[in-house]
MOPAC internal coordinates of N, CA, C and O (Angstrom, degrees):
PM7 1SCF
backbone

  N    0.0000 0     0.00 0     0.00 0    0    0    0
  C    1.4560 1     0.00 0     0.00 0    1    0    0
  C    1.5183 1   109.72 1     0.00 0    2    1    0
  O    1.2310 1   120.12 1   -60.33 1    3    2    1
  N    1.3100 1   117.38 1   119.67 1    3    2    1
  C    1.4600 1   120.18 1  -178.15 1    5    3    2
  C    1.5172 1   111.79 1   -67.40 1    6    5    3
  O    1.2310 1   121.75 1   -32.86 1    7    6    5
  N    1.3322 1   114.25 1   147.14 1    7    6    5
  C    1.4789 1   119.09 1   178.38 1    9    7    6
  C    1.5201 1   108.78 1   -77.22 1   10    9    7
  O    1.2310 1   121.76 1   -32.61 1   11   10    9
  N    1.3308 1   114.24 1   147.39 1   11   10    9
  C    1.4612 1   119.10 1  -179.68 1   13   11   10
  C    1.5105 1   109.17 1  -114.25 1   14   13   11
  O    1.2310 1   120.53 1   -17.42 1   15   14   13
  N    1.3027 1   116.58 1   162.58 1   15   14   13
  C    1.4330 1   120.69 1   173.62 1   17   15   14
  C    1.5157 1   114.59 1    94.30 1   18   17   15
  O    1.2310 1   121.51 1     9.65 1   19   18   17
  N    1.3366 1   114.71 1  -170.35 1   19   18   17
  C    1.4620 1   123.91 1  -174.77 1   21   19   18
  C    1.5305 1   110.46 1   -80.06 1   22   21   19
  O    1.2310 1   119.69 1   -44.53 1   23   22   21
  N    1.3240 1   118.20 1   135.47 1   23   22   21
  C    1.4435 1   122.43 1   176.82 1   25   23   22
  C    1.5309 1   109.65 1   -85.33 1   26   25   23
  O    1.2310 1   120.63 1   -63.69 1   27   26   25
  N    1.3303 1   116.41 1   116.31 1   27   26   25
  C    1.4793 1   121.67 1  -179.50 1   29   27   26
  C    1.5389 1   109.40 1   -76.63 1   30   29   27
  O    1.2310 1   121.26 1   -36.16 1   31   30   29
  N    1.3473 1   115.19 1   143.84 1   31   30   29
  C    1.4699 1   119.00 1   175.82 1   33   31   30
  C    1.5126 1   108.15 1   -77.39 1   34   33   31
  O    1.2310 1   120.92 1   -18.90 1   35   34   33
  N    1.3120 1   115.85 1   161.10 1   35   34   33
  C    1.4878 1   120.61 1   178.71 1   37   35   34
  C    1.5322 1   111.55 1   -61.02 1   38   37   35
  O    1.2310 1   121.63 1   141.33 1   39   38   37
  N    1.3435 1   114.49 1   -38.67 1   39   38   37
  C    1.4747 1   119.63 1   179.60 1   41   39   38
  C    1.5279 1   110.30 1   -63.13 1   42   41   39
  O    1.2310 1   120.46 1   136.61 1   43   42   41
  N    1.3136 1   116.72 1   -43.39 1   43   42   41
  C    1.4514 1   121.50 1   179.28 1   45   43   42
  C    1.5223 1   111.54 1   -65.27 1   46   45   43
  O    1.2310 1   120.11 1   139.22 1   47   46   45
  N    1.3111 1   117.39 1   -40.78 1   47   46   45
  C    1.4660 1   122.35 1   178.79 1   49   47   46
  C    1.5324 1   109.27 1   -60.25 1   50   49   47
  O    1.2310 1   120.87 1   136.14 1   51   50   49
  N    1.3162 1   115.94 1   -43.86 1   51   50   49
  C    1.4704 1   121.99 1   179.56 1   53   51   50
  C    1.5058 1   110.27 1   -61.09 1   54   53   51
  O    1.2310 1   119.89 1   135.35 1   55   54   53
  N    1.3277 1   117.82 1   -44.65 1   55   54   53
  C    1.4894 1   121.98 1   179.46 1   57   55   54
  C    1.5061 1   111.76 1   -63.02 1   58   57   55
  O    1.2310 1   120.93 1   139.25 1   59   58   57
  N    1.3423 1   115.82 1   -40.75 1   59   58   57
  C    1.4674 1   120.41 1   177.46 1   61   59   58
  C    1.5198 1   109.23 1   -61.44 1   62   61   59
  O    1.2310 1   119.74 1   134.11 1   63   62   61
  N    1.3205 1   118.09 1   -45.89 1   63   62   61
  C    1.4442 1   122.59 1  -177.09 1   65   63   62
  C    1.5524 1   110.75 1   -62.71 1   66   65   63
  O    1.2310 1   120.51 1   139.97 1   67   66   65
  N    1.3295 1   116.63 1   -40.03 1   67   66   65
  C    1.4634 1   119.77 1   179.90 1   69   67   66
  C    1.4997 1   114.21 1   -69.28 1   70   69   67
  O    1.2310 1   120.53 1   150.92 1   71   70   69
  N    1.3509 1   116.59 1   -29.08 1   71   70   69
  C    1.4588 1   119.85 1  -178.56 1   73   71   70
  C    1.5135 1   114.62 1   -93.72 1   74   73   71
  O    1.2310 1   120.47 1   179.03 1   75   74   73
  N    1.3164 1   116.70 1    -0.97 1   75   74   73
  C    1.4613 1   121.91 1  -179.77 1   77   75   74
  C    1.5368 1   109.42 1   -71.19 1   78   77   75
  O    1.2310 1   119.91 1   -45.73 1   79   78   77
  N    1.3409 1   117.78 1   134.27 1   79   78   77
  C    1.4766 1   118.74 1   179.99 1   81   79   78
  C    1.5277 1   110.81 1   -69.01 1   82   81   79
  O    1.2310 1   120.38 1   -34.09 1   83   82   81
  N    1.3100 1   116.88 1   145.91 1   83   82   81
  C    1.4458 1   121.65 1   179.36 1   85   83   82
  C    1.5309 1   109.20 1   -88.33 1   86   85   83
  O    1.2310 1   120.54 1   -78.77 1   87   86   85
  N    1.3188 1   116.57 1   101.23 1   87   86   85
  C    1.4826 1   120.01 1  -179.51 1   89   87   86
  C    1.5013 1   112.57 1  -104.40 1   90   89   87
  O    1.2310 1   119.76 1  -150.88 1   91   90   89
  N    1.3181 1   118.07 1    29.12 1   91   90   89
  C    1.4523 1   118.77 1  -178.58 1   93   91   90
  C    1.5155 1   112.07 1   -85.74 1   94   93   91
  O    1.2310 1   120.44 1   -30.11 1   95   94   93
  N    1.3305 1   116.76 1   149.89 1   95   94   93
  C    1.4265 1   124.58 1   178.08 1   97   95   94
  C    1.5239 1   113.58 1    58.84 1   98   97   95
  O    1.2310 1   119.18 1    49.50 1   99   98   97
  N    1.3127 1   119.17 1  -130.50 1   99   98   97
  C    1.4587 1   123.15 1  -173.93 1  101   99   98
  C    1.5269 1   112.98 1   -66.14 1  102  101   99
  O    1.2310 1   120.20 1   163.64 1  103  102  101
  N    1.3071 1   117.23 1   -16.36 1  103  102  101
  C    1.4782 1   120.70 1   179.71 1  105  103  102
  C    1.5492 1   110.89 1   -78.57 1  106  105  103
  O    1.2310 1   120.15 1   164.09 1  107  106  105
  N    1.3155 1   117.31 1   -15.91 1  107  106  105
  C    1.4478 1   122.12 1   178.99 1  109  107  106
  C    1.5204 1   109.59 1   -68.73 1  110  109  107
  O    1.2310 1   119.01 1   -49.22 1  111  110  109
  N    1.3379 1   119.50 1   130.78 1  111  110  109
  C    1.4532 1   119.65 1  -178.52 1  113  111  110
  C    1.5221 1   114.54 1   -62.90 1  114  113  111
  O    1.2310 1   120.09 1   160.32 1  115  114  113
  N    1.3092 1   117.43 1   -19.68 1  115  114  113
  C    1.4908 1   120.59 1   178.46 1  117  115  114
  C    1.5083 1   112.99 1   -99.01 1  118  117  115
  O    1.2310 1   120.02 1  -174.23 1  119  118  117
  N    1.3241 1   117.57 1     5.77 1  119  118  117
  C    1.4726 1   120.34 1  -178.73 1  121  119  118
  C    1.5308 1   110.94 1   -61.95 1  122  121  119
  O    1.2310 1   121.65 1   -53.02 1  123  122  121
  N    1.3220 1   114.45 1   126.98 1  123  122  121
  C    1.4623 1   119.54 1   176.05 1  125  123  122
  C    1.5266 1   114.57 1    82.29 1  126  125  123
  O    1.2310 1   119.82 1   172.79 1  127  126  125
  N    1.3142 1   117.94 1    -7.21 1  127  126  125
  C    1.4414 1   120.76 1   178.09 1  129  127  126
  C    1.5314 1   110.41 1   -81.70 1  130  129  127
  O    1.2310 1   119.85 1   -46.54 1  131  130  129
  N    1.3359 1   117.88 1   133.46 1  131  130  129
  C    1.4727 1   118.72 1  -179.44 1  133  131  130
  C    1.5287 1   110.66 1   -70.67 1  134  133  131
  O    1.2310 1   121.14 1   -31.94 1  135  134  133
  N    1.3154 1   115.43 1   148.06 1  135  134  133
  C    1.4450 1   121.40 1   178.42 1  137  135  134
  C    1.5219 1   106.42 1  -101.35 1  138  137  135
  O    1.2310 1   120.07 1   -52.87 1  139  138  137
  N    1.3474 1   117.46 1   127.13 1  139  138  137
  C    1.4453 1   122.10 1  -174.74 1  141  139  138
  C    1.5561 1   110.55 1   -65.72 1  142  141  139
  O    1.2310 1   121.16 1   -22.30 1  143  142  141
  N    1.2872 1   115.38 1   157.70 1  143  142  141
  C    1.4870 1   121.43 1   176.84 1  145  143  142
  C    1.5295 1   109.44 1   -58.77 1  146  145  143
  O    1.2310 1   120.89 1   138.39 1  147  146  145
  N    1.3063 1   115.90 1   -41.61 1  147  146  145
  C    1.4770 1   121.65 1  -177.83 1  149  147  146
  C    1.5439 1   110.15 1   -62.09 1  150  149  147
  O    1.2310 1   121.24 1   136.34 1  151  150  149
  N    1.3365 1   115.24 1   -43.66 1  151  150  149
  C    1.4672 1   120.25 1  -179.69 1  153  151  150
  C    1.5413 1   109.86 1   -66.21 1  154  153  151
  O    1.2310 1   120.28 1   139.79 1  155  154  153
  N    1.3234 1   117.07 1   -40.21 1  155  154  153
  C    1.4542 1   120.92 1   177.37 1  157  155  154
  C    1.5132 1   110.43 1   -61.90 1  158  157  155
  O    1.2310 1   120.16 1   139.79 1  159  158  157
  N    1.3243 1   117.30 1   -40.21 1  159  158  157
  C    1.4323 1   121.78 1  -179.90 1  161  159  158
  C    1.5157 1   110.04 1   -64.16 1  162  161  159
  O    1.2310 1   120.36 1   136.70 1  163  162  161
  N    1.3359 1   116.93 1   -43.30 1  163  162  161
  C    1.4620 1   121.07 1   179.57 1  165  163  162
  C    1.5010 1   111.09 1   -64.11 1  166  165  163
  O    1.2310 1   119.77 1   136.98 1  167  166  165
  N    1.3295 1   118.05 1   -43.02 1  167  166  165
  C    1.4632 1   122.61 1   178.14 1  169  167  166
  C    1.5217 1   110.93 1   -61.01 1  170  169  167
  O    1.2310 1   121.65 1   138.03 1  171  170  169
  N    1.2984 1   114.45 1   -41.97 1  171  170  169
  C    1.4629 1   121.42 1  -179.28 1  173  171  170
  C    1.5451 1   109.98 1   -62.54 1  174  173  171
  O    1.2310 1   121.57 1   132.57 1  175  174  173
  N    1.3333 1   114.59 1   -47.43 1  175  174  173
  C    1.4900 1   120.10 1  -178.44 1  177  175  174
  C    1.5201 1   110.86 1   -64.08 1  178  177  175
  O    1.2310 1   120.56 1   145.85 1  179  178  177
  N    1.3369 1   116.54 1   -34.15 1  179  178  177
  C    1.4697 1   120.30 1  -179.15 1  181  179  178
  C    1.5144 1   110.65 1   -66.39 1  182  181  179
  O    1.2310 1   120.39 1   145.72 1  183  182  181
  N    1.3423 1   116.86 1   -34.28 1  183  182  181
  C    1.4519 1   121.43 1  -177.31 1  185  183  182
  C    1.5331 1   113.41 1   -83.99 1  186  185  183
  O    1.2310 1   119.85 1   155.18 1  187  186  185
  N    1.3222 1   117.88 1   -24.82 1  187  186  185
  C    1.4396 1   124.01 1  -173.44 1  189  187  186
  C    1.5530 1   110.37 1   -63.22 1  190  189  187
  O    1.2310 1   121.28 1   -42.51 1  191  190  189
  N    1.3122 1   115.15 1   137.49 1  191  190  189
  C    1.4730 1   120.21 1   177.42 1  193  191  190
  C    1.4974 1   114.76 1    83.49 1  194  193  191
  O    1.2310 1   119.33 1   171.50 1  195  194  193
  N    1.3551 1   118.88 1    -8.50 1  195  194  193
  C    1.4424 1   118.78 1  -179.52 1  197  195  194
  C    1.5256 1   107.85 1   -84.10 1  198  197  195
  O    1.2310 1   121.85 1   -48.22 1  199  198  197
  N    1.3133 1   114.06 1   131.78 1  199  198  197
  C    1.4729 1   120.46 1  -178.60 1  201  199  198
  C    1.5537 1   108.63 1   -96.32 1  202  201  199
  O    1.2310 1   122.02 1   -41.65 1  203  202  201
  N    1.3397 1   113.74 1   138.35 1  203  202  201
  C    1.4662 1   118.60 1   178.36 1  205  203  202
  C    1.5643 1   107.11 1   -83.05 1  206  205  203
  O    1.2310 1   121.79 1   -38.13 1  207  206  205
  N    1.3172 1   114.18 1   141.87 1  207  206  205
  C    1.4776 1   118.37 1   178.65 1  209  207  206
  C    1.5559 1   107.28 1   -71.05 1  210  209  207
  O    1.2310 1   121.94 1   -19.81 1  211  210  209
  N    1.3125 1   113.88 1   160.19 1  211  210  209
  C    1.4744 1   118.07 1   179.89 1  213  211  210
  C    1.5196 1   110.16 1   -62.65 1  214  213  211
  O    1.2310 1   119.87 1   144.60 1  215  214  213
  N    1.3307 1   117.86 1   -35.40 1  215  214  213
  C    1.4594 1   122.63 1   178.38 1  217  215  214
  C    1.5249 1   109.52 1   -61.51 1  218  217  215
  O    1.2310 1   120.48 1   135.02 1  219  218  217
  N    1.3263 1   116.68 1   -44.98 1  219  218  217
  C    1.4546 1   121.99 1  -178.23 1  221  219  218
  C    1.5223 1   110.59 1   -65.61 1  222  221  219
  O    1.2310 1   120.41 1   137.44 1  223  222  221
  N    1.3332 1   116.83 1   -42.56 1  223  222  221
  C    1.4558 1   122.15 1   177.58 1  225  223  222
  C    1.5225 1   110.93 1   -59.64 1  226  225  223
  O    1.2310 1   120.79 1   138.78 1  227  226  225
  N    1.3571 1   116.09 1   -41.22 1  227  226  225
  C    1.4412 1   121.93 1   179.22 1  229  227  226
  C    1.5276 1   111.00 1   -63.44 1  230  229  227
  O    1.2310 1   120.75 1   137.89 1  231  230  229
  N    1.3618 1   116.18 1   -42.11 1  231  230  229
  C    1.4656 1   119.63 1   179.75 1  233  231  230
  C    1.5269 1   110.82 1   -64.09 1  234  233  231
  O    1.2310 1   120.15 1   138.89 1  235  234  233
  N    1.3282 1   117.31 1   -41.11 1  235  234  233
  C    1.4793 1   121.50 1   177.45 1  237  235  234
  C    1.4961 1   109.79 1   -61.57 1  238  237  235
  O    1.2310 1   120.32 1   134.77 1  239  238  237
  N    1.3327 1   116.99 1   -45.23 1  239  238  237
  C    1.4333 1   123.17 1  -179.42 1  241  239  238
  C    1.5424 1   109.85 1   -59.67 1  242  241  239
  O    1.2310 1   120.73 1   132.71 1  243  242  241
  N    1.3249 1   116.20 1   -47.29 1  243  242  241
  C    1.4535 1   120.09 1  -178.55 1  245  243  242
  C    1.5230 1   111.58 1   -63.48 1  246  245  243
  O    1.2310 1   120.02 1   141.09 1  247  246  245
  N    1.3288 1   117.56 1   -38.91 1  247  246  245
  C    1.4752 1   120.49 1  -178.67 1  249  247  246
  C    1.5284 1   110.82 1   -69.69 1  250  249  247
  O    1.2310 1   119.72 1   153.50 1  251  250  249
  N    1.3142 1   118.13 1   -26.50 1  251  250  249
  C    1.4542 1   119.60 1   179.85 1  253  251  250
  C    1.5364 1   114.24 1   -89.51 1  254  253  251
  O    1.2310 1   120.55 1   169.45 1  255  254  253
  N    1.3196 1   116.56 1   -10.55 1  255  254  253
  C    1.4688 1   119.41 1  -175.04 1  257  255  254
  C    1.5220 1   112.76 1   -64.40 1  258  257  255
  O    1.2310 1   118.63 1   142.15 1  259  258  257
  N    1.3116 1   120.22 1   -37.85 1  259  258  257
  C    1.4461 1   122.64 1  -178.19 1  261  259  258
  C    1.5136 1   115.28 1   -78.58 1  262  261  259
  O    1.2310 1   120.73 1   173.71 1  263  262  261
  N    1.3248 1   116.21 1    -6.29 1  263  262  261
  C    1.4706 1   119.23 1  -174.56 1  265  263  262
  C    1.4928 1   109.89 1   -84.18 1  266  265  263
  O    1.2310 1   120.95 1   -47.78 1  267  266  265
  N    1.3360 1   115.79 1   132.22 1  267  266  265
  C    1.4477 1   121.30 1   177.25 1  269  267  266
  C    1.5153 1   107.34 1  -116.60 1  270  269  267
  O    1.2310 1   120.11 1   -73.18 1  271  270  269
  N    1.3288 1   117.39 1   106.82 1  271  270  269
  C    1.4598 1   118.99 1   179.45 1  273  271  270
  C    1.5107 1   110.69 1  -113.16 1  274  273  271
  O    1.2310 1   121.03 1  -151.30 1  275  274  273
  N    1.3444 1   115.64 1    28.70 1  275  274  273
  C    1.4600 1   119.14 1   178.47 1  277  275  274
  C    1.5291 1   108.98 1   -96.84 1  278  277  275
  O    1.2310 1   121.11 1   -22.38 1  279  278  277
  N    1.3155 1   115.48 1   157.62 1  279  278  277
  C    1.4385 1   119.95 1   177.32 1  281  279  278
  C    1.5148 1   114.33 1    63.30 1  282  281  279
  O    1.2310 1   121.12 1    46.40 1  283  282  281
  N    1.3484 1   115.46 1  -133.60 1  283  282  281
  C    1.4500 1   120.94 1  -172.79 1  285  283  282
  C    1.5182 1   113.76 1   -61.95 1  286  285  283
  O    1.2310 1   119.89 1   154.61 1  287  286  285
  N    1.3274 1   117.81 1   -25.39 1  287  286  285
  C    1.4477 1   121.06 1  -178.22 1  289  287  286
  C    1.5246 1   112.83 1   -78.06 1  290  289  287
  O    1.2310 1   120.18 1   167.15 1  291  290  289
  N    1.3514 1   117.26 1   -12.85 1  291  290  289
  C    1.4481 1   119.30 1   178.45 1  293  291  290
  C    1.5191 1   109.90 1   -80.96 1  294  293  291
  O    1.2310 1   120.40 1   -43.15 1  295  294  293
  N    1.3060 1   116.84 1   136.85 1  295  294  293
  C    1.4811 1   122.00 1  -174.22 1  297  295  294
  C    1.5393 1   111.56 1   -66.31 1  298  297  295
  O    1.2310 1   120.41 1   158.88 1  299  298  297
  N    1.3423 1   116.81 1   -21.12 1  299  298  297
  C    1.4859 1   119.10 1   178.72 1  301  299  298
  C    1.5149 1   112.62 1   -97.88 1  302  301  299
  O    1.2310 1   119.91 1  -173.99 1  303  302  301
  N    1.3204 1   117.78 1     6.01 1  303  302  301
  C    1.4743 1   120.40 1  -178.14 1  305  303  302
  C    1.5409 1   110.88 1   -60.73 1  306  305  303
  O    1.2310 1   121.48 1   -52.17 1  307  306  305
  N    1.3036 1   114.78 1   127.83 1  307  306  305
  C    1.4527 1   121.81 1   178.55 1  309  307  306
  C    1.5328 1   114.24 1    78.60 1  310  309  307
  O    1.2310 1   120.09 1  -175.42 1  311  310  309
  N    1.3052 1   117.44 1     4.58 1  311  310  309
  C    1.4663 1   121.23 1  -179.77 1  313  311  310
  C    1.5331 1   108.96 1  -111.40 1  314  313  311
  O    1.2310 1   121.25 1   -18.10 1  315  314  313
  N    1.3201 1   115.21 1   161.90 1  315  314  313
  C    1.4415 1   120.50 1   175.46 1  317  315  314
  C    1.5223 1   108.11 1  -135.06 1  318  317  315
  O    1.2310 1   121.25 1   -34.37 1  319  318  317
  N    1.3463 1   115.22 1   145.63 1  319  318  317
  C    1.4670 1   119.29 1   175.46 1  321  319  318
  C    1.5295 1   108.72 1   -72.80 1  322  321  319
  O    1.2310 1   121.02 1   -40.10 1  323  322  321
  N    1.3333 1   115.65 1   139.90 1  323  322  321
  C    1.4676 1   120.43 1   175.47 1  325  323  322
  C    1.5282 1   108.10 1   -72.07 1  326  325  323
  O    1.2310 1   120.86 1   -17.54 1  327  326  325
  N    1.3019 1   115.96 1   162.46 1  327  326  325
  C    1.4848 1   120.54 1   178.68 1  329  327  326
  C    1.5083 1   110.90 1   -59.43 1  330  329  327
  O    1.2310 1   120.45 1   142.44 1  331  330  329
  N    1.3236 1   116.75 1   -37.56 1  331  330  329
  C    1.4495 1   119.69 1   179.34 1  333  331  330
  C    1.5348 1   110.90 1   -64.18 1  334  333  331
  O    1.2310 1   120.29 1   137.49 1  335  334  333
  N    1.3400 1   117.06 1   -42.51 1  335  334  333
  C    1.4545 1   121.93 1   179.45 1  337  335  334
  C    1.5276 1   109.72 1   -65.12 1  338  337  335
  O    1.2310 1   119.91 1   137.94 1  339  338  337
  N    1.3466 1   117.77 1   -42.06 1  339  338  337
  C    1.4660 1   121.00 1   179.54 1  341  339  338
  C    1.5462 1   108.61 1   -61.19 1  342  341  339
  O    1.2310 1   120.03 1   140.50 1  343  342  341
  N    1.3230 1   117.54 1   -39.50 1  343  342  341
  C    1.4522 1   120.98 1  -179.56 1  345  343  342
  C    1.5604 1   109.74 1   -65.19 1  346  345  343
  O    1.2310 1   120.67 1   138.66 1  347  346  345
  N    1.3492 1   116.32 1   -41.34 1  347  346  345
  C    1.4527 1   120.20 1  -179.93 1  349  347  346
  C    1.5392 1   110.80 1   -65.17 1  350  349  347
  O    1.2310 1   120.63 1   136.87 1  351  350  349
  N    1.3304 1   116.41 1   -43.13 1  351  350  349
  C    1.4520 1   121.14 1   179.27 1  353  351  350
  C    1.5251 1   109.97 1   -61.35 1  354  353  351
  O    1.2310 1   120.37 1   134.18 1  355  354  353
  N    1.3369 1   116.90 1   -45.82 1  355  354  353
  C    1.4405 1   121.73 1   179.18 1  357  355  354
  C    1.5152 1   111.96 1   -59.66 1  358  357  355
  O    1.2310 1   120.74 1   136.34 1  359  358  357
  N    1.3255 1   116.19 1   -43.66 1  359  358  357
  C    1.4630 1   121.41 1   179.84 1  361  359  358
  C    1.5176 1   110.02 1   -62.68 1  362  361  359
  O    1.2310 1   120.33 1   136.03 1  363  362  361
  N    1.3478 1   116.97 1   -43.97 1  363  362  361
  C    1.4578 1   120.50 1  -178.94 1  365  363  362
  C    1.5496 1   110.86 1   -64.57 1  366  365  363
  O    1.2310 1   121.03 1   138.19 1  367  366  365
  N    1.3432 1   115.63 1   -41.81 1  367  366  365
  C    1.4665 1   120.02 1  -179.87 1  369  367  366
  C    1.5397 1   110.54 1   -65.23 1  370  369  367
  O    1.2310 1   119.27 1   140.74 1  371  370  369
  N    1.3023 1   119.00 1   -39.26 1  371  370  369
  C    1.4436 1   122.48 1   178.59 1  373  371  370
  C    1.5363 1   109.87 1   -63.86 1  374  373  371
  O    1.2310 1   120.79 1   136.28 1  375  374  373
  N    1.3256 1   116.10 1   -43.72 1  375  374  373
  C    1.4610 1   120.24 1  -179.21 1  377  375  374
  C    1.5608 1   108.59 1   -63.37 1  378  377  375
  O    1.2310 1   120.43 1   136.41 1  379  378  377
  N    1.3371 1   116.79 1   -43.59 1  379  378  377
  C    1.4517 1   121.14 1   179.78 1  381  379  378
  C    1.5274 1   110.38 1   -61.98 1  382  381  379
  O    1.2310 1   120.73 1   136.48 1  383  382  381
  N    1.3237 1   116.21 1   -43.52 1  383  382  381
  C    1.4593 1   121.37 1  -178.92 1  385  383  382
  C    1.5200 1   110.73 1   -64.17 1  386  385  383
  O    1.2310 1   120.48 1   138.18 1  387  386  385
  N    1.3356 1   116.69 1   -41.82 1  387  386  385
  C    1.4665 1   121.19 1   179.01 1  389  387  386
  C    1.5208 1   112.54 1   -64.97 1  390  389  387
  O    1.2310 1   120.79 1   141.58 1  391  390  389
  N    1.3558 1   116.10 1   -38.42 1  391  390  389
  C    1.4525 1   121.44 1   179.63 1  393  391  390
  C    1.5367 1   110.19 1   -64.63 1  394  393  391
  O    1.2310 1   120.53 1   141.23 1  395  394  393
  N    1.3353 1   116.60 1   -38.77 1  395  394  393
  C    1.4533 1   120.79 1   178.10 1  397  395  394
  C    1.5095 1   110.52 1   -64.52 1  398  397  395
  O    1.2310 1   120.24 1   138.50 1  399  398  397
  N    1.3516 1   117.14 1   -41.50 1  399  398  397
  C    1.4536 1   120.22 1   178.26 1  401  399  398
  C    1.4720 1   111.91 1   -63.92 1  402  401  399
  O    1.2310 1   119.88 1   140.53 1  403  402  401
  N    1.3652 1   117.83 1   -39.47 1  403  402  401
  C    1.4656 1   120.83 1   177.82 1  405  403  402
  C    1.5101 1   111.49 1   -64.84 1  406  405  403
  O    1.2310 1   119.92 1   136.58 1  407  406  405
  N    1.3069 1   117.76 1   -43.42 1  407  406  405
  C    1.4661 1   122.43 1  -178.06 1  409  407  406
  C    1.5416 1   110.70 1   -64.01 1  410  409  407
  O    1.2310 1   120.41 1   144.55 1  411  410  409
  N    1.3305 1   116.82 1   -35.45 1  411  410  409
  C    1.4485 1   120.01 1   179.78 1  413  411  410
  C    1.5088 1   112.92 1   -71.28 1  414  413  411
  O    1.2310 1   121.45 1   147.22 1  415  414  413
  N    1.3392 1   114.83 1   -32.78 1  415  414  413
  C    1.4669 1   120.04 1  -177.14 1  417  415  414
  C    1.5253 1   112.84 1   -77.54 1  418  417  415
  O    1.2310 1   120.58 1   159.12 1  419  418  417
  N    1.3374 1   116.49 1   -20.88 1  419  418  417
  C    1.4637 1   120.34 1   179.62 1  421  419  418
  C    1.5378 1   110.41 1   -77.33 1  422  421  419
  O    1.2310 1   120.23 1   -47.71 1  423  422  421
  N    1.3455 1   117.17 1   132.29 1  423  422  421
  C    1.4701 1   118.27 1  -179.57 1  425  423  422
  C    1.5191 1   110.63 1   -71.66 1  426  425  423
  O    1.2310 1   120.87 1   -33.27 1  427  426  425
  N    1.3208 1   115.94 1   146.73 1  427  426  425
  C    1.4343 1   121.24 1   175.27 1  429  427  426
  C    1.5249 1   110.51 1   -77.38 1  430  429  427
  O    1.2310 1   120.04 1   -44.82 1  431  430  429
  N    1.3094 1   117.52 1   135.18 1  431  430  429
  C    1.4669 1   121.61 1  -177.31 1  433  431  430
  C    1.4775 1   109.86 1   -86.47 1  434  433  431
  O    1.2310 1   120.10 1   180.00 1  435  434  433

């Protein structure tokens, strides 16, 4: 898809970047505000079905290659799930599995 509009010069792009407000972290007006369930559902639906381009997948893969989350760096290292937690995880997985089976059995309209 061809790009539309005016082509910015490199100098102009640099000036825009320097004058952009820093809204990261606590400076962001939405920092710390809870996101409603309805908003989360809408965001989820907006993302569903969108396919990542091969280029994007490659970039994600490259950014994850240097990460080592094994051993001590893993947040669960040296911990064990309690029996209650294992039961909850199993229940959630069964529900998820059953929902997938139901969705596959329903005909597409």
